[in-house]
C-alpha positions as CSV (number, residue, x, y, z in Angstrom):
1,M,10.5,26.7,10.6
2,R,6.8,27.3,11.1
3,W,5.5,29.1,14.1
4,S,2.2,28.9,15.8
5,I,0.8,30.7,18.8
6,A,-1.5,29.7,21.6
7,I,-5.0,31.4,21.7
8,P,-5.8,32.9,25.1
9,Q,-8.4,30.7,26.6
10,F,-7.7,31.1,30.4
11,G,-9.4,33.3,32.9
12,A,-12.2,33.2,35.5
13,D,-13.4,36.7,34.5
14,A,-15.6,37.7,31.6
15,F,-14.3,36.6,28.2
16,D,-12.2,39.4,26.6
17,A,-13.7,39.1,23.2
18,D,-12.1,42.3,21.8
19,G,-8.7,41.4,23.3
20,V,-8.7,37.9,21.7
21,K,-9.9,39.3,18.4
22,A,-7.0,41.8,18.4
23,H,-4.6,39.1,19.5
24,L,-5.6,36.9,16.5
25,A,-5.4,39.8,14.1
26,R,-2.0,40.7,15.3
27,A,-0.8,37.0,15.0
28,E,-1.9,37.1,11.3
29,E,0.0,40.4,10.8
30,L,3.1,39.0,12.3
31,G,3.0,36.0,10.0
32,F,2.3,33.2,12.3
33,D,1.3,30.0,10.6
34,G,-1.3,28.9,13.1
35,A,-3.2,29.5,16.4
36,W,-4.0,26.6,18.7
37,T,-6.1,25.8,21.7
38,M,-5.8,23.0,24.3
39,E,-8.4,20.9,26.1
40,L,-8.7,20.7,29.9
41,T,-12.3,19.5,30.7
42,I,-11.5,18.8,34.3
43,G,-8.9,20.7,36.3
44,E,-8.1,23.6,38.6
45,A,-7.4,26.0,35.8
46,P,-10.3,27.9,34.2
47,V,-9.8,26.8,30.6
48,L,-12.5,27.6,28.0
49,A,-13.6,24.7,25.8
50,P,-11.3,24.5,22.8
51,L,-13.6,24.0,19.9
52,E,-15.9,26.8,20.9
53,V,-12.8,29.1,21.1
54,L,-11.8,27.9,17.7
55,A,-15.2,28.7,16.3
56,Y,-14.8,32.2,17.6
57,A,-11.3,32.4,16.1
58,A,-12.6,31.3,12.7
59,A,-14.8,34.4,12.6
60,C,-11.8,36.6,13.6
61,T,-9.2,35.4,11.1
62,E,-8.7,34.8,7.4
63,R,-5.4,32.9,7.1
64,L,-4.3,31.3,10.3
65,R,-4.5,27.5,10.6
66,L,-6.6,26.8,13.6
67,G,-5.6,23.8,15.8
68,V,-6.5,22.0,18.9
69,G,-3.8,20.0,20.7
70,V,-4.9,17.7,21.9
71,L,-8.5,16.4,22.4
72,I,-8.8,13.4,24.6
73,T,-11.2,11.8,22.2
74,T,-11.9,8.8,24.5
75,L,-13.9,11.2,26.6
76,H,-16.1,12.3,23.7
77,D,-18.9,10.8,21.7
78,P,-17.3,10.2,18.3
79,L,-20.2,11.2,16.1
80,L,-20.9,14.3,18.1
81,L,-17.2,15.2,18.1
82,A,-16.9,14.6,14.3
83,A,-19.9,16.9,13.8
84,S,-18.3,19.7,16.0
85,L,-15.0,19.4,14.2
86,T,-16.8,19.5,10.8
87,A,-18.5,22.7,11.9
88,V,-15.2,24.4,12.8
89,D,-13.6,23.3,9.6
90,R,-16.5,24.7,7.6
91,L,-16.7,27.9,9.6
92,S,-12.9,28.4,9.0
93,H,-13.2,27.5,5.3
94,G,-10.9,24.5,5.7
95,R,-8.3,25.8,8.1
96,L,-8.7,23.2,11.0
97,D,-6.0,20.9,12.4
98,V,-7.2,18.3,14.8
99,G,-4.9,17.0,17.6
100,L,-6.0,14.0,19.5
101,A,-4.9,11.3,21.9
102,P,-6.5,8.5,24.0
103,G,-5.3,10.0,27.3
104,G,-3.2,8.3,29.9
105,G,-4.2,5.8,32.5
106,G,-4.5,8.6,35.1
107,R,-7.5,10.2,33.4
108,P,-10.9,10.2,35.3
109,F,-12.4,7.9,32.8
110,A,-15.2,6.8,35.1
111,A,-16.5,10.4,35.2
112,F,-17.2,10.0,31.5
113,G,-18.6,6.5,31.6
114,V,-15.5,4.9,30.1
115,E,-13.8,1.8,31.5
116,R,-10.1,2.3,32.1
117,E,-9.4,-1.1,30.7
118,S,-10.8,-0.2,27.3
119,F,-9.8,3.4,26.7
120,V,-7.3,2.7,24.0
121,A,-9.7,0.4,22.1
122,R,-12.4,3.1,22.4
123,F,-10.0,5.6,21.0
124,T,-9.0,3.7,17.9
125,E,-12.6,2.6,17.2
126,G,-13.9,6.2,17.8
127,L,-11.4,7.6,15.3
128,A,-12.4,5.0,12.7
129,L,-16.0,6.0,13.2
130,M,-15.2,9.7,13.0
131,K,-13.3,9.2,9.7
132,E,-16.3,7.2,8.4
133,A,-18.6,10.1,9.3
134,W,-16.2,12.5,7.5
135,S,-16.1,10.3,4.4
136,D,-17.9,10.9,1.1
137,T,-20.4,8.2,2.1
138,P,-23.8,9.9,2.5
139,R,-25.1,7.1,4.8
140,V,-22.8,5.5,7.3
141,T,-22.8,1.9,8.5
142,F,-20.3,0.9,11.1
143,D,-20.0,-2.3,13.2
144,G,-17.7,-1.9,16.1
145,R,-17.1,-3.3,19.6
146,F,-18.6,-0.2,21.2
147,R,-20.7,1.4,18.4
148,R,-23.0,-0.1,15.8
149,V,-24.5,2.3,13.2
150,E,-26.6,1.2,10.3
151,D,-27.4,3.4,7.3
152,L,-27.1,6.6,9.3
153,P,-27.4,9.8,7.1
154,I,-24.6,12.3,7.7
155,A,-24.8,15.1,5.3
156,A,-22.4,17.8,6.7
157,K,-18.9,17.0,5.7
158,P,-15.6,19.0,6.4
159,V,-14.1,21.2,3.7
160,Q,-10.8,19.4,3.9
161,R,-10.8,16.0,2.2
162,P,-10.8,13.3,3.2
163,H,-10.8,15.0,6.6
164,P,-8.9,17.7,8.5
165,P,-5.3,16.8,9.2
166,V,-5.1,14.5,12.3
167,W,-2.2,15.4,14.7
168,F,-1.5,12.7,17.2
169,G,-0.1,13.2,20.7
170,G,1.4,10.5,22.9
171,S,4.7,9.4,24.3
172,A,4.9,5.6,24.8
173,P,6.4,3.6,22.0
174,R,3.1,2.0,21.2
175,A,1.4,5.4,21.1
176,L,4.0,6.7,18.7
177,A,3.6,3.6,16.4
178,R,-0.1,4.3,16.5
179,A,0.4,7.9,15.6
180,V,2.3,6.8,12.4
181,R,-0.2,4.2,11.6
182,L,-3.4,6.3,12.0
183,G,-2.3,9.9,12.0
184,D,-1.1,12.6,9.6
185,A,1.3,14.4,11.9
186,F,2.6,14.5,15.5
187,L,2.4,17.2,18.1
188,G,4.8,16.8,21.1
189,A,3.3,17.8,24.4
190,G,4.3,21.0,26.2
191,S,4.5,18.9,29.4
192,V,7.6,16.9,28.1
193,T,11.1,18.2,28.0
194,T,13.0,18.9,24.8
195,A,15.2,15.8,25.4
196,A,12.1,13.6,25.8
197,F,10.7,15.1,22.5
198,A,14.0,14.3,20.8
199,D,13.7,10.7,21.9
200,Q,10.1,10.6,20.5
201,V,11.3,11.9,17.2
202,V,13.8,9.1,16.9
203,T,11.1,6.6,17.5
204,L,8.7,8.3,15.1
205,R,11.3,8.4,12.3
206,R,12.0,4.7,12.8
207,E,8.3,3.9,12.7
208,L,7.8,6.0,9.6
209,E,10.5,4.0,7.9
210,D,9.3,0.6,9.2
211,Q,5.7,1.4,8.2
212,G,6.6,2.7,4.7
213,R,5.4,6.2,5.3
214,D,6.9,9.3,3.7
215,A,8.6,11.3,6.5
216,A,8.4,14.5,4.5
217,G,4.6,14.2,4.5
218,F,4.4,13.6,8.2
219,P,5.0,16.9,10.1
220,L,6.5,16.9,13.5
221,A,5.8,19.7,16.0
222,K,6.0,20.5,19.7
223,R,4.1,22.8,22.1
224,V,6.6,24.9,24.1
225,Y,5.7,26.7,27.2
226,V,7.8,29.9,26.8
227,R,8.2,33.3,28.5
228,V,10.8,35.9,27.6
229,D,11.8,38.6,30.1
230,D,14.9,40.7,30.6
231,A,14.8,39.5,34.2
232,P,15.3,35.7,33.7
233,G,14.3,34.8,37.3
234,R,11.0,36.6,37.0
235,A,10.3,34.8,33.7
236,R,10.9,31.4,35.2
237,E,8.9,32.2,38.4
238,R,5.9,33.3,36.5
239,M,6.0,30.4,34.1
240,V,6.5,27.8,36.9
241,A,3.5,29.3,38.8
242,S,1.4,29.0,35.6
243,L,2.4,25.4,35.0
244,H,1.6,24.4,38.5
245,G,-1.8,26.0,38.1
246,L,-2.4,23.9,34.9
247,Y,-0.7,20.6,35.9
248,G,-0.7,20.7,39.7
249,D,2.3,18.9,41.2
250,K,3.0,16.8,38.2
251,P,6.6,15.4,38.6
252,G,9.1,17.1,36.3
253,I,6.8,19.9,35.1
254,E,9.3,22.6,36.2
255,D,11.8,21.1,33.7
256,V,9.8,21.7,30.6
257,P,9.5,25.4,29.9
258,V,11.8,27.6,27.9
259,T,12.2,30.9,29.8
260,G,14.7,33.8,30.3
261,S,16.2,36.6,28.3
262,P,15.8,36.7,24.5
263,D,19.2,34.9,24.1
264,D,18.1,32.2,26.6
265,V,14.8,31.6,24.7
266,V,16.6,31.6,21.3
267,R,18.9,28.8,22.6
268,G,15.9,26.9,24.0
269,L,13.9,27.1,20.8
270,V,16.9,26.2,18.6
271,A,17.2,23.1,20.7
272,V,13.6,22.2,20.1
273,R,14.0,22.8,16.3
274,D,17.2,20.7,16.2
275,A,15.4,17.9,18.1
276,G,13.2,17.6,15.0
277,A,10.3,20.1,15.3
278,G,9.3,21.6,11.9
279,M,6.6,23.6,13.7
280,I,6.8,25.1,17.2
281,L,3.6,26.1,19.0
282,L,4.5,28.9,21.4
283,D,2.4,29.0,24.6
284,P,3.2,31.8,27.1
285,L,0.4,30.8,29.4
286,G,-0.3,34.4,29.9
287,E,-2.0,35.8,33.0
288,S,-4.3,37.8,30.8
289,V,-5.0,38.4,27.1
290,A,-2.8,41.5,27.4
291,D,0.0,39.5,28.9
292,D,-0.2,36.9,26.0
293,R,-0.2,39.7,23.5
294,E,2.9,41.3,25.1
295,Q,4.7,38.0,25.0
296,M,3.8,37.3,21.4
297,E,5.1,40.8,20.4
298,R,8.3,40.2,22.3
299,L,8.9,36.8,20.9
300,A,8.2,38.0,17.3
301,A,10.6,40.9,17.6
302,D,13.4,39.6,19.8
303,V,13.5,35.8,19.5
304,L,12.0,34.2,16.4
305,P,14.2,36.0,13.8
306,H,17.3,34.8,15.6
307,V,16.0,31.2,15.7
308,A,15.2,31.4,12.0
309,S,18.7,32.7,11.2
310,S,20.5,30.1,13.3
311,G,21.2,27.5,10.7
312,S,17.6,26.9,9.5
313,S,15.6,27.9,6.5
314,P,13.4,31.0,7.1
315,G,9.8,30.4,7.9
316,P,6.9,32.9,7.6
317,D,7.5,36.6,7.8
318,V,7.4,36.7,11.5
319,A,8.5,40.1,13.0
320,R,8.4,42.0,9.7
321,S,5.6,44.1,11.1
322,T,6.2,45.5,14.6
323,G,3.4,47.9,15.2
């Protein structure tokens, strides 16, 4: 198992730079594999922009993989987004993971000048243009439905070649087939249940076989909204409140988190692992940086070693350091 942790990016108050820096340093000490952000451009929750947070994280870390899961790339200019991702990859010396998805039909596409009828086509074409911008070609020519570029010089390239790993999100069968066809890995959403993720894994594995892809080279992961507390009712109440703050009244959102006592959370994370996740992104949705830090410490000390010892091979040295 590999474990990643969410980077605190919530809060209407001033950015707690020292707190986030200490949080990331401690994540490295504890042996986490990666630290990830999320994107919420429009919503009730005050979420800082993910790539800017990752740029800050790059300056505060040396080893952690830095990921964003997921960018709704349909709402971005592909050349500008490719340049921003290149910058983060270079600032981190090649530690960036890029999660992306086209977004569902309920997105406010009109606010971004995107026609709802064409958002999937824009997504696939935009990804192709981004990959071309990342390629070794010093001057880019691209003839698409939405973009035409001729002999455009793009000198800055990412450290990772041919580009940073592209993690796809999505849930519909066509989206999962697209993930296998165009992506390098899959990140299951935190807003889906473990059972739904297990069904996605079945589809992904079938697509990997049908498309002739090596399953061993296509990592599967899931974001898990998680809170551990010796008072299980309090853990669930706080997490459900956080989820409603992030997703509003989305149907079924109260069914997705893993909360409770350490034993409860171990069982929940073992179920995610057994559903097919080789990496789990732990997201406590803390009320503050201090709350996120407390949850990370508690998970590392009281939960993750027991998941690792429950019929799985050990991952990174999480919880060896407990200062």
